[in-house]
C-alpha angles and dihedrals in degrees: 000000000000124000091215115126120186113243117267116248111255094226128222110346095228127116138170120240090251091053092049090050090052093050092047090048090052091049091050092047092050097045102038103030115021100034095053090049093050092045090053092049091049093051090049090049091048091053090061092075127238107060097185094076098027107116094187091054093047093046092046092051089050090051091050091052091050092047092047091048092052091045091053091049094048093046093052094041094050090051092054099043124100114214112222106204103146123087118245120262090243109044090180091075131066116257138150114313096022126137105224125192113205131191123203129209092273091056095252115144130213131179126213137175118217109225139156122284091256091061099048109143119155092187088066092038092248111149126190119253085231093061120106092243094051093046089052092048099049111106095012121131132213116300091016119143116235121202119198128181106228129179088259094050137276116333128191132208135178123225106239102168138009120195132173120202 
């Protein structure tokens, strides 16, 4: 049995200006702060002699590989992303970057922002444009009913408010 796994699709290449700033800050932190510190600790561990049984050296090399891998990913991803900073021509419909307030059949409200897959954060109520809910919401106007197939069955919501930052 092979360990090969096909690469994951990167998702929709859209991002908000805030999301791009976060990715660029992470790239800067990795390249200019963390990597030099790890490189220094690896060179100090290497100077101690036998590297075959040197845990600090082995761990440091592993950390360098992880940092370099993430730096390569962020660099390529930032090149391919399109920053969506302008508001849509029709602000009364749901599009990328919108804050959408939904109400279910029981009258309970929830608020989500539609963002790119690199910004997904459910704690901040950011949902990916590639998610089933966001795909169902895109293009809908106020008071529109949205039907989404969930693992527990079909669920419906109503668009109560649309806001663009």
